[in-house]
N, C-alpha and C positions, 0 to 999 in steps of 0.2 A: 059551149065554152071551148076555146081552142087551147090545147095543152102543148107547151113547148118541150121538145125532147132534146136532151143533151147527149152528146156522144158518150160511149161506154168509157173511154179513157178519161174523159173529164170527170165523170161520176166517181170513178175509182180514186182519182186524185183528191177530190173533195172529202171523201170518206177518210183517206189516209191523213189528210191535214187535220181533220176534226179529232181523230184518235190521238195524234201526236200532241195536240193542244191539251187534251185531257190528261195525258201522261205527264207532261211538263208541269201542269197545275198541281197534280198529285205530289210530284217530287218537291215542288216549291213549298208546299204546306207541311212537309215532314219535318219535325223538330231535329235540330242538330244534336249529336251525341253530347251528353253532359249538360245540356241546357234545359233539362226537363224540370229543375227545381231551383231553390235559392242557393247562392254560393256557400261553401263551408265556413264555419265560424273561425276567426283568427285566434291563435293561441297567444295568451299574454300571461306574464308572471306577476303575481300579486302578493302583497303582504296583508295580513289581517291585523288591524290596529287593536292593541291591548295595552292598558295602563301598566307601567312598570315604575319601580323605585329607581330614581336616577340621581346620581351625585353630579351637580353642576360644577364644571371645572373651567377656570379661566387661565389662559396662558399669558403670563406677565413678564416683561423684561426686567433684568436686574443685574447687579454687580456683586461679586464676592468680596467679602471683607473679613479680615482676621477678627476672631472673637476677643482677643486681647492684644494690645500693642504697647510696648515699653521702649522708650528711647533711652539708651544707656548714655549717660553724660558724666563728664569729669566734675566732681563736686569740690575738688581742692586743686590749687595750682601746683604745677610740677612738670617734670619731663617724663614722658612715657618710656618705661624701661623695657616692657615686654608685653606682647600679645599672646595669650595662652589658649586661644580657641581656634578652631578651623572654620573658616568662612563657609556659610551655608549648612552648617551642622546643627544638630539638635542640642540644646543646653538645658541644664536643670536649674531649679531655683537655688541661688547661692553659689553657683559655679563661678570660679575666678575667670574673668575675661581679660583684664588689663592690670598691670602693676605700674604705679606711678612712683617716681623717686621719693622715698619717705624721709630723706635726711633732715630737711628743715622742719618737717612735721614732728619728727622724733625729738629734735632739740626743743621745740616749743612744748612738747609734752613733758620733757624732763624739767624744763623751767617751771612749769605749772606744778609738778610734783614737789619741787623745792619750795615753792610758795605755800603749798599746803603744809609742808613740814614746819615752816616758819610760823604760820598762823596757828598751828597746833601748839607750838612752844609758847607763843604769846598768850594763848588761852590758858595753858597750864599755869603760867606765871600769874596771870590775873586771878585765876581761881584760888591759888594758894594765898595770895594777898587778902582776898575776901575772907578766906577761912581764918587767917590770923587776926584780922580786924574785928571779926564778929564778937568774940568774947571781950575784947578790949573796949568796944563801944558800949557793951552792956555794963561794964564797971566804970564807965566814964573816963577810961584811961586815954582815949582818943576822942576827937570830936565826931559828931554825927556827920559833918561835912566830909571828913576824910573817909569815913566808911561808905558814904554814898558815892564818892569819887571812885573808890575801889570797885563797887558794884557796876558802875558805868563802864569802867575799863574792861571788866569781865564780859559785859554784853557786847561791847565793841569788838573784842577779840573773837567772840563767838560768831559775830556777823562776818568778820574778815575770814574766818576759817570756812564758813559756808560759801563765800565768794570764791575763795581759792579752790575749793573742791569743784565748784561749777566750772571754773576755768580749766581745771584739769580734765573734767569730763568732756568739755568741748574739744580740748586738744586731743583727747583719746579718740573721739569720734572722727576728727579730721585725719588722724593717723590711720584709722581704719578705712577711711574713704580712699586712701592711697591704693588699696587693693579693691579694684572695681569688680563687683559680682553681678550675676544675672538676677534681676528683680522678679522675673517670671520664668516659667518653663516654656520652651517653644523653639522655633527655628530662628537662628541668628543670621543676619545678612552680612554684607561686606563690612570690613572695618573702615571707618572714615578717617582714621589717623594711623600713622606708622610709628615704629620705635624712634625715639629722639624728638618727637613733636612736643612743643610746649602747650599744655592744655590748662584749662581752668583759670586763665589769667584774666580776671575781671568778669568772666561769664562762664556758664556751665557748658563746656565744649561737647558737642555730640561725638560719641565714639562709635556707636553701632546701634542697630535696632533689632529687638527680639519680638517675633510675632507668634502668637498661639493660633494655629490653624486647625486644630482638632479639639472641639468642633469648630466649624467655620460658619460665618453668617452670610446670608444673601439678602441684600436690600432690594425690594421690589417696588415698582410704581404702578398704580392703578388710577385711571381717571376718576375724578370726583363724581362725574355723571353716572358711571357704572356703579360706583359705591352707593349712590343715592337710589338708583333704580333697584339695586339688590335689596337694600334695607326697606324700601317701600313694599316690595313683593313679600318680604318676610312679615312686615307689619300687617299686610292684608291677608295673611294666611296662605298665600299661594306657594310659598317656599318655607322650608325650615332651615335653621342655621346648622351647619355641620359641626359646630362646637369647637372651642379652642383646642381641646385634647384630641378630638376626632378628625380635625382638618388635616388631611394628608397633603404633602407637598412633594412633587416629583420634579427633578432637575434635568434640563437638557443643556449639555455643554456646547461650546462654540462650534464643534464639528457635527452637531446634530445628534450625538449619542445620548442615550438615557443613562443618567448616573445610577449605579446599581442599588444605592441605598436611599430610602425616602427620608424626608426631613419633617420638621414640625413647625407650625406657625407660632412665633413668640408674641408678637403684638402688631396692632394696626395703629398708626399715628393718628392723633386727634385733630391735627391741623392740615390744611391744604396748602401746598406750595403755590404762592401767588404767581410765580413766573410760568409754571407749567400746568397748573390746575390739576395736579395729581396728588394722591395720598401715598405715603410710604408705608410698606409692610416689611416686616423682618421675619425670616425663617432661619432655622438652624439645621445643619447637616453634619453627620459624622464624617470624618476625613482622616481615618487612621492611616491610609496609604498615601496621603499627601497628593492625591490626584487633582484636587481643587486648590487653586492658588489665588491669593488676594488680587483684586483688580480684574479678574476674568469676567467677560460678558457672558451671561447665561440667560436662559428662559426657564421659568418655573411654572408648572401646572399645579394650580392651587384649588382644592375643593373648598368652596365657600358656602354652598347651600345644597339642600336636598329637596327634590320634587318627588313626593310620595306617589303620585299618580300621573306620570308624564306620558303624553302621547307622542310617539316619535315615528318618523318615516325616513327612509334613505333619501339622501339629498338628490339623487338622480330622478326621484319620483316627482319632484316639485318643479313646475314650470313657472318661469317668471316673465311677465310682460309689463307693459306700461300701466296696465290696470291692476297689477299686483300679482301675488302668488296663487297658484291653483294646482289641483291634482285631478287625475282621472280615477273615478271609483266605479266598481262593478256592483250593480244592484242584485237583488235576489233573483231576478229574471235574466241575469247575465248581460244586461244592457249597460253600456258605458254612459256615464254622466260626468260633466265637468263640475268640480266643486271648488269654489274659492276658499282659501285657507289663510291663516295668519301664522307665519313661522318666523319668529324673531331671533332664535338662538340656535347655533350649531353646537353639536356635541360629537366630536370626532367625525364619523361619516353620516351622522344622523342630524335631522332637523327636528327641533321640538315645536310641535304644533299647539298653539294656544287657543285656536278658534277654527271652526269649519269641519272638524272631524269628530266622530264618536267611536267609542269602543265597539268593535265588531265590523267596522267598515273595511271593505277590501279595496286597497289602493294599488293601482298598476305601477310596477317598477320598471319592467322591461316589456317592450312591444308597444310603446306609446305611439309609434308611427303607424301602427296598424289599427289603433283604437280611435274611433271618432265618436263624438256624442250621439247616442241613440243606436249605435251599432251593437250587434250581439257578438260576444266574444267567448272564448273557452278559457276560463281562468285556471292556472296551475300555480302551486306554491313557489315562491321565489327563494332561491338559495343564494345567500351572500357569498362573494369570493372569500378565500381564506383570510386575506389581509383585512378586509372589511369586517369579517366575523370576529377577528381578534379585537378590532377596535370597539366593536359593539359590546363584546364581553367585558372589556376593561376600558371604559371610555377614556379617550385621549383628550387633547386640549380642546377647550371650547373657545371659539372666537369671541371677541367683545360683542355683547348683545347689540343687534342692530334692528331698526324698525324698517319694515318694507314701505 
């Protein structure tokens, strides 16, 4: 067999090429730094679900109304002589507000007094005549007819005296009405007449209006649908009534500020307004500083029911899609799972979950963009911001319950 020989330079070149190929292959199979294991678990903030006692609060629109309103009117005809109050001031019961010219009324009263005096004299004369006739009729000195006529005249004089006294009383009342007084205590508005005005001529002329604004009422409206849903939940035992005396009412003024004093619920109307489909509720608030004025638009936060074992999550933990609401939960093995839930009602920064979660579940609040179903995560407790923590501690307004 003939062996072919290669030149020395060619042999060295082949050996070098083979060694270089082995080195490159070794370098290519070496793992890159940091790629020797699985990626580190993403950190997410979670809350652990626990049942809590929660007062359900609804925020309802309303208008302020004076607790008592009295229209001061002229009850007798005459010329206004004087206005004795300062417009916009507080008045007391019985305080003099206007004085009407009493001249004609005094004359009428004097005439009625004279009529009374005349009736009293006639009665006295008739009584004396009966007294004289009584022994005479017993001895047949006069006829029975004459005595009966004397008795009739006495009764007639008695009736005329009673009529005269009633006329005098009426005249006295009218004379008293010439001095117009405040029927209730409160704040009086502007005067609707001035001195020299003729009032009470054929009708009771309005003079001013007195309103009692401490306490003050707020009339609220709530849809009949919400009322029906609330009562059905109470009937099924899901909720308990807050009670008439226990129901707190918090007021928010037109500028968004919370009124410093809480009110109480007085009543809920039994009928539904046909035009709006709403039910009227009335609450009462103290108003000693007169900060609240009748006619102002307000919103009231009303505690209507209590959930003894409510499951709540922060609103940011709930994801909503066309398929409904869902949350991301972390299991015992720290794996993420998607959980459909039913969250119908908001309570401040919280959502009340009625289905889909159980006590002890860990729900992701922050880091949702890092969490995918099936991924392993590192859960850490979630800390609510200061504003949200305050809302959670003292629940603010709940929106109208809505179904997903």
